[in-house]
A tleap script that builds the chain and sets N, CA, C and O, in Angstrom:
source leaprc.protein.ff14SB
mol = sequence {
  NMET GLU PHE ALA ARG SER LEU MET VAL SER
  PRO GLN VAL VAL LEU LEU ASP GLU PRO SER
  MET GLY LEU ASP PRO LYS ALA THR ALA THR
  VAL PHE GLU GLN VAL VAL ARG MET ARG ASP
  ALA GLY THR ALA VAL LEU LEU VAL GLU GLN
  ASN ALA ARG ARG ALA LEU GLU THR ALA ASP
  LEU GLY CYS VAL LEU ASP LEU GLY ARG VAL
  HIE ILE SER GLY PRO ALA PRO GLU LEU LEU
  ALA ASP PRO GLN LEU ALA GLU LEU TYR LEU
  GLY GLY ARG PRO ALA THR SER PRO THR CLEU
}
set mol.1.N position { -34.144 41.308 15.127 }
set mol.1.CA position { -34.289 42.739 15.168 }
set mol.1.C position { -33.628 43.333 16.418 }
set mol.1.O position { -32.999 44.389 16.355 }
set mol.2.N position { -33.779 42.643 17.553 }
set mol.2.CA position { -33.181 43.134 18.798 }
set mol.2.C position { -31.656 43.207 18.690 }
set mol.2.O position { -31.048 44.148 19.201 }
set mol.3.N position { -31.038 42.233 18.037 }
set mol.3.CA position { -29.587 42.232 17.846 }
set mol.3.C position { -29.149 43.460 17.047 }
set mol.3.O position { -28.180 44.125 17.415 }
set mol.4.N position { -29.850 43.762 15.968 }
set mol.4.CA position { -29.523 44.933 15.140 }
set mol.4.C position { -29.689 46.216 15.939 }
set mol.4.O position { -28.871 47.127 15.820 }
set mol.5.N position { -30.722 46.299 16.742 }
set mol.5.CA position { -30.952 47.491 17.560 }
set mol.5.C position { -29.822 47.670 18.573 }
set mol.5.O position { -29.367 48.793 18.793 }
set mol.6.N position { -29.365 46.588 19.188 }
set mol.6.CA position { -28.289 46.696 20.174 }
set mol.6.C position { -26.978 47.139 19.515 }
set mol.6.O position { -26.179 47.839 20.138 }
set mol.7.N position { -26.756 46.740 18.273 }
set mol.7.CA position { -25.556 47.189 17.558 }
set mol.7.C position { -25.603 48.682 17.273 }
set mol.7.O position { -24.572 49.354 17.296 }
set mol.8.N position { -26.793 49.202 17.005 }
set mol.8.CA position { -26.932 50.634 16.741 }
set mol.8.C position { -26.717 51.448 18.009 }
set mol.8.O position { -26.153 52.541 17.956 }
set mol.9.N position { -27.160 50.929 19.142 }
set mol.9.CA position { -27.063 51.649 20.404 }
set mol.9.C position { -25.672 51.485 21.019 }
set mol.9.O position { -25.145 52.431 21.604 }
set mol.10.N position { -25.081 50.316 20.896 }
set mol.10.CA position { -23.776 50.026 21.497 }
set mol.10.C position { -22.854 49.379 20.460 }
set mol.10.O position { -22.605 48.175 20.519 }
set mol.11.N position { -22.353 50.165 19.523 }
set mol.11.CA position { -21.496 49.571 18.492 }
set mol.11.C position { -20.148 49.152 19.071 }
set mol.11.O position { -19.690 49.704 20.072 }
set mol.12.N position { -19.524 48.175 18.432 }
set mol.12.CA position { -18.183 47.756 18.834 }
set mol.12.C position { -17.125 48.626 18.188 }
set mol.12.O position { -16.046 48.816 18.749 }
set mol.13.N position { -17.429 49.158 17.006 }
set mol.13.CA position { -16.492 49.985 16.247 }
set mol.13.C position { -17.253 51.180 15.670 }
set mol.13.O position { -18.379 51.040 15.195 }
set mol.14.N position { -16.620 52.358 15.718 }
set mol.14.CA position { -17.168 53.561 15.097 }
set mol.14.C position { -16.105 54.099 14.151 }
set mol.14.O position { -14.948 54.266 14.539 }
set mol.15.N position { -16.495 54.367 12.915 }
set mol.15.CA position { -15.588 54.933 11.921 }
set mol.15.C position { -15.942 56.399 11.725 }
set mol.15.O position { -17.090 56.724 11.424 }
set mol.16.N position { -14.958 57.296 11.895 }
set mol.16.CA position { -15.186 58.729 11.748 }
set mol.16.C position { -14.215 59.300 10.720 }
set mol.16.O position { -13.002 59.123 10.831 }
set mol.17.N position { -14.757 59.976 9.733 }
set mol.17.CA position { -13.943 60.584 8.681 }
set mol.17.C position { -14.059 62.097 8.779 }
set mol.17.O position { -15.096 62.669 8.443 }
set mol.18.N position { -12.993 62.744 9.238 }
set mol.18.CA position { -12.922 64.199 9.369 }
set mol.18.C position { -14.093 64.768 10.173 }
set mol.18.O position { -14.803 65.645 9.679 }
set mol.19.N position { -14.308 64.289 11.395 }
set mol.19.CA position { -15.466 64.774 12.152 }
set mol.19.C position { -15.392 66.247 12.545 }
set mol.19.O position { -16.421 66.839 12.872 }
set mol.20.N position { -14.212 66.853 12.524 }
set mol.20.CA position { -14.109 68.264 12.909 }
set mol.20.C position { -14.095 69.221 11.715 }
set mol.20.O position { -14.005 70.435 11.896 }
set mol.21.N position { -14.182 68.687 10.511 }
set mol.21.CA position { -14.097 69.534 9.329 }
set mol.21.C position { -15.198 70.603 9.328 }
set mol.21.O position { -16.384 70.289 9.422 }
set mol.22.N position { -14.787 71.855 9.222 }
set mol.22.CA position { -15.718 72.965 9.121 }
set mol.22.C position { -16.325 73.414 10.437 }
set mol.22.O position { -17.177 74.302 10.452 }
set mol.23.N position { -15.903 72.815 11.543 }
set mol.23.CA position { -16.481 73.178 12.835 }
set mol.23.C position { -15.666 74.264 13.521 }
set mol.23.O position { -14.457 74.376 13.315 }
set mol.24.N position { -16.342 75.060 14.338 }
set mol.24.CA position { -15.633 76.059 15.138 }
set mol.24.C position { -14.915 75.340 16.282 }
set mol.24.O position { -15.204 74.174 16.551 }
set mol.25.N position { -13.984 76.016 16.957 }
set mol.25.CA position { -13.193 75.358 18.012 }
set mol.25.C position { -14.031 74.732 19.130 }
set mol.25.O position { -13.677 73.666 19.635 }
set mol.26.N position { -15.128 75.370 19.522 }
set mol.26.CA position { -15.959 74.815 20.598 }
set mol.26.C position { -16.625 73.512 20.152 }
set mol.26.O position { -16.651 72.536 20.900 }
set mol.27.N position { -17.156 73.503 18.942 }
set mol.27.CA position { -17.790 72.286 18.424 }
set mol.27.C position { -16.752 71.185 18.220 }
set mol.27.O position { -17.030 70.012 18.470 }
set mol.28.N position { -15.558 71.564 17.765 }
set mol.28.CA position { -14.477 70.587 17.592 }
set mol.28.C position { -14.128 69.940 18.930 }
set mol.28.O position { -13.938 68.726 19.009 }
set mol.29.N position { -14.044 70.754 19.975 }
set mol.29.CA position { -13.753 70.220 21.310 }
set mol.29.C position { -14.828 69.228 21.734 }
set mol.29.O position { -14.518 68.190 22.319 }
set mol.30.N position { -16.078 69.536 21.445 }
set mol.30.CA position { -17.186 68.637 21.791 }
set mol.30.C position { -17.071 67.314 21.045 }
set mol.30.O position { -17.292 66.251 21.624 }
set mol.31.N position { -16.728 67.376 19.766 }
set mol.31.CA position { -16.562 66.152 18.976 }
set mol.31.C position { -15.479 65.274 19.594 }
set mol.31.O position { -15.686 64.076 19.783 }
set mol.32.N position { -14.333 65.858 19.908 }
set mol.32.CA position { -13.242 65.061 20.461 }
set mol.32.C position { -13.552 64.556 21.864 }
set mol.32.O position { -13.084 63.483 22.246 }
set mol.33.N position { -14.329 65.305 22.638 }
set mol.33.CA position { -14.767 64.803 23.940 }
set mol.33.C position { -15.613 63.540 23.767 }
set mol.33.O position { -15.484 62.588 24.538 }
set mol.34.N position { -16.470 63.539 22.760 }
set mol.34.CA position { -17.305 62.372 22.500 }
set mol.34.C position { -16.471 61.182 22.013 }
set mol.34.O position { -16.757 60.035 22.356 }
set mol.35.N position { -15.449 61.461 21.221 }
set mol.35.CA position { -14.553 60.390 20.773 }
set mol.35.C position { -13.874 59.750 21.987 }
set mol.35.O position { -13.776 58.526 22.074 }
set mol.36.N position { -13.413 60.571 22.912 }
set mol.36.CA position { -12.772 60.059 24.128 }
set mol.36.C position { -13.770 59.244 24.945 }
set mol.36.O position { -13.416 58.192 25.479 }
set mol.37.N position { -14.994 59.709 25.049 }
set mol.37.CA position { -16.017 58.957 25.787 }
set mol.37.C position { -16.258 57.590 25.165 }
set mol.37.O position { -16.347 56.583 25.868 }
set mol.38.N position { -16.363 57.563 23.839 }
set mol.38.CA position { -16.568 56.273 23.173 }
set mol.38.C position { -15.395 55.344 23.438 }
set mol.38.O position { -15.580 54.175 23.775 }
set mol.39.N position { -14.170 55.880 23.280 }
set mol.39.CA position { -12.974 55.076 23.516 }
set mol.39.C position { -12.949 54.544 24.943 }
set mol.39.O position { -12.685 53.363 25.169 }
set mol.40.N position { -13.223 55.417 25.899 }
set mol.40.CA position { -13.179 55.024 27.305 }
set mol.40.C position { -14.274 54.021 27.663 }
set mol.40.O position { -14.138 53.269 28.628 }
set mol.41.N position { -15.360 54.010 26.887 }
set mol.41.CA position { -16.443 53.055 27.112 }
set mol.41.C position { -16.157 51.704 26.459 }
set mol.41.O position { -16.957 50.775 26.571 }
set mol.42.N position { -15.018 51.596 25.780 }
set mol.42.CA position { -14.634 50.327 25.187 }
set mol.42.C position { -14.970 50.177 23.714 }
set mol.42.O position { -14.800 49.097 23.147 }
set mol.43.N position { -15.448 51.249 23.084 }
set mol.43.CA position { -15.743 51.210 21.657 }
set mol.43.C position { -14.464 51.528 20.887 }
set mol.43.O position { -13.785 52.513 21.177 }
set mol.44.N position { -14.147 50.701 19.919 }
set mol.44.CA position { -12.994 50.984 19.058 }
set mol.44.C position { -13.390 52.121 18.115 }
set mol.44.O position { -14.452 52.077 17.495 }
set mol.45.N position { -12.531 53.137 18.011 }
set mol.45.CA position { -12.804 54.288 17.152 }
set mol.45.C position { -11.691 54.392 16.121 }
set mol.45.O position { -10.517 54.520 16.471 }
set mol.46.N position { -12.066 54.337 14.856 }
set mol.46.CA position { -11.122 54.564 13.767 }
set mol.46.C position { -11.392 55.974 13.274 }
set mol.46.O position { -12.459 56.264 12.732 }
set mol.47.N position { -10.412 56.847 13.468 }
set mol.47.CA position { -10.570 58.273 13.202 }
set mol.47.C position { -9.619 58.708 12.103 }
set mol.47.O position { -8.412 58.485 12.198 }
set mol.48.N position { -10.154 59.325 11.065 }
set mol.48.CA position { -9.352 59.955 10.016 }
set mol.48.C position { -9.526 61.447 10.220 }
set mol.48.O position { -10.650 61.948 10.208 }
set mol.49.N position { -8.418 62.170 10.409 }
set mol.49.CA position { -8.524 63.577 10.798 }
set mol.49.C position { -7.323 64.375 10.301 }
set mol.49.O position { -6.178 63.952 10.460 }
set mol.50.N position { -7.592 65.538 9.694 }
set mol.50.CA position { -6.516 66.425 9.247 }
set mol.50.C position { -5.808 67.088 10.428 }
set mol.50.O position { -4.616 67.382 10.344 }
set mol.51.N position { -6.516 67.322 11.507 }
set mol.51.CA position { -5.924 67.930 12.692 }
set mol.51.C position { -5.136 66.837 13.427 }
set mol.51.O position { -5.617 66.239 14.389 }
set mol.52.N position { -3.926 66.601 12.949 }
set mol.52.CA position { -3.120 65.475 13.429 }
set mol.52.C position { -2.814 65.583 14.912 }
set mol.52.O position { -2.879 64.585 15.630 }
set mol.53.N position { -2.484 66.770 15.378 }
set mol.53.CA position { -2.156 66.914 16.798 }
set mol.53.C position { -3.358 66.535 17.662 }
set mol.53.O position { -3.223 65.764 18.612 }
set mol.54.N position { -4.512 67.067 17.339 }
set mol.54.CA position { -5.709 66.780 18.136 }
set mol.54.C position { -6.072 65.296 18.064 }
set mol.54.O position { -6.457 64.696 19.068 }
set mol.55.N position { -5.949 64.718 16.888 }
set mol.55.CA position { -6.258 63.297 16.736 }
set mol.55.C position { -5.306 62.441 17.570 }
set mol.55.O position { -5.738 61.502 18.240 }
set mol.56.N position { -4.016 62.762 17.531 }
set mol.56.CA position { -3.047 61.982 18.303 }
set mol.56.C position { -3.212 62.189 19.803 }
set mol.56.O position { -2.937 61.281 20.587 }
set mol.57.N position { -3.658 63.373 20.208 }
set mol.57.CA position { -3.916 63.619 21.630 }
set mol.57.C position { -5.068 62.754 22.129 }
set mol.57.O position { -5.159 62.465 23.322 }
set mol.58.N position { -5.934 62.346 21.234 }
set mol.58.CA position { -7.115 61.559 21.567 }
set mol.58.C position { -6.869 60.059 21.425 }
set mol.58.O position { -7.537 59.253 22.072 }
set mol.59.N position { -5.917 59.690 20.586 }
set mol.59.CA position { -5.732 58.290 20.186 }
set mol.59.C position { -4.831 57.497 21.127 }
set mol.59.O position { -4.023 58.057 21.868 }
set mol.60.N position { -4.994 56.189 21.073 }
set mol.60.CA position { -4.051 55.276 21.712 }
set mol.60.C position { -2.923 54.969 20.731 }
set mol.60.O position { -1.748 54.960 21.097 }
set mol.61.N position { -3.300 54.717 19.484 }
set mol.61.CA position { -2.350 54.426 18.412 }
set mol.61.C position { -2.581 55.409 17.275 }
set mol.61.O position { -3.704 55.862 17.051 }
set mol.62.N position { -1.512 55.735 16.561 }
set mol.62.CA position { -1.641 56.645 15.435 }
set mol.62.C position { -0.930 56.118 14.212 }
set mol.62.O position { 0.007 55.325 14.300 }
set mol.63.N position { -1.392 56.574 13.084 }
set mol.63.CA position { -0.799 56.219 11.799 }
set mol.63.C position { -0.859 57.471 10.942 }
set mol.63.O position { -1.946 57.949 10.616 }
set mol.64.N position { 0.290 58.002 10.576 }
set mol.64.CA position { 0.341 59.213 9.764 }
set mol.64.C position { 0.550 58.804 8.315 }
set mol.64.O position { 1.532 58.143 7.976 }
set mol.65.N position { -0.391 59.207 7.463 }
set mol.65.CA position { -0.293 58.929 6.039 }
set mol.65.C position { 0.251 60.152 5.317 }
set mol.65.O position { -0.094 61.286 5.649 }
set mol.66.N position { 1.096 59.915 4.334 }
set mol.66.CA position { 1.622 60.979 3.491 }
set mol.66.C position { 1.501 60.510 2.052 }
set mol.66.O position { 2.123 59.526 1.651 }
set mol.67.N position { 0.698 61.221 1.284 }
set mol.67.CA position { 0.443 60.863 -0.109 }
set mol.67.C position { -0.065 59.426 -0.241 }
set mol.67.O position { 0.320 58.694 -1.152 }
set mol.68.N position { -0.937 59.044 0.691 }
set mol.68.CA position { -1.573 57.732 0.630 }
set mol.68.C position { -0.753 56.577 1.153 }
set mol.68.O position { -1.182 55.426 1.067 }
set mol.69.N position { 0.411 56.857 1.691 }
set mol.69.CA position { 1.274 55.791 2.233 }
set mol.69.C position { 1.555 56.048 3.708 }
set mol.69.O position { 1.602 57.190 4.164 }
set mol.70.N position { 1.740 54.953 4.438 }
set mol.70.CA position { 2.051 55.081 5.861 }
set mol.70.C position { 3.435 55.698 5.998 }
set mol.70.O position { 4.427 55.139 5.530 }
set mol.71.N position { 3.489 56.850 6.641 }
set mol.71.CA position { 4.766 57.527 6.882 }
set mol.71.C position { 5.365 57.049 8.205 }
set mol.71.O position { 6.557 56.755 8.293 }
set mol.72.N position { 4.522 56.978 9.222 }
set mol.72.CA position { 4.961 56.519 10.538 }
set mol.72.C position { 3.727 56.052 11.301 }
set mol.72.O position { 2.628 56.567 11.094 }
set mol.73.N position { 3.914 55.076 12.180 }
set mol.73.CA position { 2.819 54.616 13.027 }
set mol.73.C position { 3.383 54.160 14.359 }
set mol.73.O position { 4.566 53.833 14.465 }
set mol.74.N position { 2.531 54.138 15.374 }
set mol.74.CA position { 2.953 53.689 16.684 }
set mol.74.C position { 2.055 54.265 17.762 }
set mol.74.O position { 1.014 54.852 17.466 }
set mol.75.N position { 2.461 54.094 19.020 }
set mol.75.CA position { 1.687 54.662 20.120 }
set mol.75.C position { 1.578 56.185 19.970 }
set mol.75.O position { 2.574 56.859 19.708 }
set mol.76.N position { 0.382 56.711 20.134 }
set mol.76.CA position { 0.140 58.136 19.916 }
set mol.76.C position { 1.043 59.045 20.766 }
set mol.76.O position { 1.548 60.033 20.233 }
set mol.77.N position { 1.272 58.764 22.049 }
set mol.77.CA position { 2.154 59.640 22.825 }
set mol.77.C position { 3.576 59.713 22.256 }
set mol.77.O position { 4.212 60.766 22.302 }
set mol.78.N position { 4.070 58.597 21.723 }
set mol.78.CA position { 5.399 58.599 21.106 }
set mol.78.C position { 5.410 59.440 19.833 }
set mol.78.O position { 6.370 60.165 19.573 }
set mol.79.N position { 4.354 59.345 19.049 }
set mol.79.CA position { 4.277 60.143 17.828 }
set mol.79.C position { 4.200 61.629 18.162 }
set mol.79.O position { 4.829 62.448 17.492 }
set mol.80.N position { 3.442 61.977 19.183 }
set mol.80.CA position { 3.330 63.374 19.596 }
set mol.80.C position { 4.667 63.946 20.068 }
set mol.80.O position { 4.938 65.133 19.886 }
set mol.81.N position { 5.494 63.104 20.669 }
set mol.81.CA position { 6.777 63.551 21.215 }
set mol.81.C position { 7.905 63.544 20.184 }
set mol.81.O position { 9.001 64.018 20.482 }
set mol.82.N position { 7.668 63.027 18.997 }
set mol.82.CA position { 8.703 62.915 17.965 }
set mol.82.C position { 8.962 64.274 17.326 }
set mol.82.O position { 8.066 64.817 16.680 }
set mol.83.N position { 10.177 64.850 17.484 }
set mol.83.CA position { 10.465 66.187 16.951 }
set mol.83.C position { 10.359 66.271 15.422 }
set mol.83.O position { 9.891 67.277 14.887 }
set mol.84.N position { 10.787 65.229 14.730 }
set mol.84.CA position { 10.715 65.253 13.268 }
set mol.84.C position { 9.251 65.222 12.797 }
set mol.84.O position { 8.872 65.949 11.879 }
set mol.85.N position { 8.458 64.394 13.421 }
set mol.85.CA position { 7.038 64.333 13.091 }
set mol.85.C position { 6.365 65.671 13.401 }
set mol.85.O position { 5.537 66.154 12.628 }
set mol.86.N position { 6.727 66.256 14.530 }
set mol.86.CA position { 6.161 67.557 14.899 }
set mol.86.C position { 6.498 68.611 13.853 }
set mol.86.O position { 5.639 69.411 13.481 }
set mol.87.N position { 7.714 68.620 13.387 }
set mol.87.CA position { 8.138 69.599 12.377 }
set mol.87.C position { 7.361 69.423 11.082 }
set mol.87.O position { 6.952 70.404 10.461 }
set mol.88.N position { 7.160 68.194 10.681 }
set mol.88.CA position { 6.505 67.922 9.398 }
set mol.88.C position { 4.988 68.022 9.445 }
set mol.88.O position { 4.376 68.485 8.482 }
set mol.89.N position { 4.360 67.595 10.552 }
set mol.89.CA position { 2.911 67.432 10.555 }
set mol.89.C position { 2.164 68.135 11.678 }
set mol.89.O position { 0.947 68.299 11.591 }
set mol.90.N position { 2.858 68.555 12.728 }
set mol.90.CA position { 2.146 69.063 13.913 }
set mol.90.C position { 2.398 70.529 14.201 }
set mol.90.O position { 2.157 70.981 15.321 }
set mol.91.N position { 2.865 71.267 13.246 }
set mol.91.CA position { 3.061 72.690 13.467 }
set mol.91.C position { 4.371 73.069 14.106 }
set mol.91.O position { 4.511 74.191 14.593 }
set mol.92.N position { 5.345 72.166 14.122 }
set mol.92.CA position { 6.697 72.513 14.507 }
set mol.92.C position { 7.150 72.193 15.909 }
set mol.92.O position { 8.347 72.281 16.185 }
set mol.93.N position { 6.269 71.832 16.802 }
set mol.93.CA position { 6.677 71.638 18.183 }
set mol.93.C position { 6.127 70.326 18.721 }
set mol.93.O position { 4.915 70.112 18.685 }
set mol.94.N position { 6.999 69.427 19.227 }
set mol.94.CA position { 6.482 68.175 19.790 }
set mol.94.C position { 5.734 68.446 21.098 }
set mol.94.O position { 6.049 69.388 21.825 }
set mol.95.N position { 4.765 67.626 21.374 }
set mol.95.CA position { 4.009 67.735 22.622 }
set mol.95.C position { 4.737 66.945 23.693 }
set mol.95.O position { 5.319 65.897 23.417 }
set mol.96.N position { 4.701 67.454 24.918 }
set mol.96.CA position { 5.317 66.728 26.025 }
set mol.96.C position { 4.334 65.735 26.634 }
set mol.96.O position { 4.735 64.681 27.127 }
set mol.97.N position { 3.047 66.074 26.598 }
set mol.97.CA position { 2.020 65.146 27.075 }
set mol.97.C position { 0.700 65.514 26.427 }
set mol.97.O position { 0.451 66.686 26.146 }
set mol.98.N position { -0.147 64.524 26.186 }
set mol.98.CA position { -1.449 64.804 25.583 }
set mol.98.C position { -2.292 65.696 26.487 }
set mol.98.O position { -2.181 65.627 27.711 }
set mol.99.N position { -3.142 66.538 25.880 }
set mol.99.CA position { -3.986 67.437 26.642 }
set mol.99.C position { -5.278 66.791 27.076 }
set mol.99.O position { -5.944 67.305 27.975 }
set mol.100.N position { -5.661 65.677 26.467 }
set mol.100.CA position { -6.909 65.005 26.869 }
set mol.100.C position { -6.619 63.791 27.692 }
set mol.100.O position { -7.543 63.100 28.120 }
savepdb mol mol.pdb
quit
């Protein structure tokens, strides 16, 4: 029982599916702050998110799916800086550096 309790309190992996869906900007910021805290504490976070720019700003690695297939993957800062990816998925402008 103690082992199960420790897994609930300190998981090794957290899976999040659209955690910002339907949230206002302040609540969305809080969600992503918590994702960063988990990541920085050593918890692996698998995040599925429509807000691609925000997700990539938070991630170490990214994988962009298009119609259920991997379109591009790699280090998140490289994906954020890719002009073609920015045009297609990030609102038209590549990021120079992550905001988080």
